C-alpha positions as CSV (number, residue, x, y, z in Angstrom):
1,X,18.6,-18.3,14.1
2,X,20.6,-18.3,11.0
3,X,21.0,-15.8,8.2
4,X,18.1,-17.5,6.3
5,X,15.7,-16.7,9.1
6,X,16.7,-13.1,9.1
7,X,16.4,-12.9,5.4
8,X,12.9,-14.4,5.7
9,X,12.0,-11.6,8.2
10,X,13.0,-9.0,5.6
11,X,11.3,-10.8,2.7
12,X,8.0,-11.1,4.6
13,X,8.2,-7.5,5.8
14,X,8.8,-6.2,2.2
15,X,5.9,-8.4,0.9
16,X,3.6,-7.0,3.6
17,X,4.6,-3.4,2.8
18,X,3.9,-4.0,-0.9
19,X,0.6,-5.7,-0.4
20,X,-0.6,-3.1,2.1
21,X,0.4,0.0,0.0
22,X,-0.5,-1.4,-3.5
23,X,-4.3,-0.9,-3.4
24,X,-4.1,2.8,-2.5
25,X,-1.2,3.5,-4.9
26,X,-2.9,1.7,-7.8
27,X,-6.2,3.6,-7.3
28,X,-4.3,6.9,-7.0
29,X,-2.4,6.1,-10.2
30,X,-5.6,5.2,-12.1
31,X,-7.3,8.5,-10.9
32,X,-4.2,10.5,-11.9
33,X,-4.1,8.9,-15.3
34,X,-7.8,9.5,-15.9
35,X,-7.6,13.1,-14.9
36,X,-4.5,13.6,-17.0
37,X,-6.2,12.2,-20.1
38,X,-9.3,14.4,-19.3
39,X,-7.1,17.5,-19.0
40,X,-5.2,16.7,-22.2
41,X,-8.5,16.2,-24.1
42,X,-10.2,19.3,-22.8
43,X,-7.0,21.5,-22.3
44,X,-8.1,22.4,-18.8
45,X,-5.1,23.0,-16.6
46,X,-6.3,23.3,-13.1
47,X,-4.2,22.0,-10.2
48,X,-7.3,21.3,-8.1
49,X,-8.7,19.2,-10.8
50,X,-5.6,16.9,-10.6
51,X,-5.4,16.9,-6.8
52,X,-8.9,16.3,-5.6
53,X,-9.6,13.0,-7.5
54,X,-6.4,11.5,-6.3
55,X,-7.3,12.2,-2.7
56,X,-10.8,10.8,-3.3
57,X,-9.3,7.7,-4.8
58,X,-6.9,7.2,-1.9
59,X,-9.8,7.6,0.6
60,X,-11.9,5.2,-1.4
61,X,-9.1,2.7,-1.4
62,X,-8.6,3.0,2.3
63,X,-12.4,2.5,2.8
64,X,-12.6,-0.5,0.5
65,X,-9.3,-2.2,1.3
66,X,-8.8,-1.0,4.9
67,X,-9.9,-4.3,6.5
68,X,-7.5,-6.2,4.2
69,X,-4.7,-3.8,5.1
70,X,-5.2,-4.0,8.8
71,X,-5.6,-7.8,8.9
72,X,-2.4,-8.2,6.8
73,X,-0.4,-6.0,9.1
74,X,-1.9,-7.7,12.2
75,X,-1.0,-11.1,10.8
76,X,2.6,-10.0,10.1
77,X,2.9,-8.6,13.6
78,X,1.6,-11.8,15.1
79,X,4.0,-13.8,13.0
80,X,7.0,-11.6,14.0
81,X,6.1,-11.8,17.7
82,X,5.7,-15.6,17.4
83,X,9.2,-15.8,16.1
84,X,10.7,-14.0,19.2
85,X,11.3,-17.3,21.1
86,X,13.4,-18.6,18.2
87,X,15.8,-15.7,18.3
88,X,19.1,-16.9,19.9
89,X,22.5,-15.2,19.9
């Protein structure tokens, strides 16, 4: 294996991490932005009001995109294990 193959491992690993984490992070960001706008409009400053919707959005994201996340990680793992015979010193 050359340096290009090892760089490909890193590239695919980073892509997988981004694709797996993005749905939950984007939903949490949207929930936080919505709550912040609501708090600014109503001048309600309650920490529970900011925290609970973010947790709910993260849980909803895991429920909605969980199958995609697990299948993406499983595909990456199978690909990495499939590359083991190609590793030579």
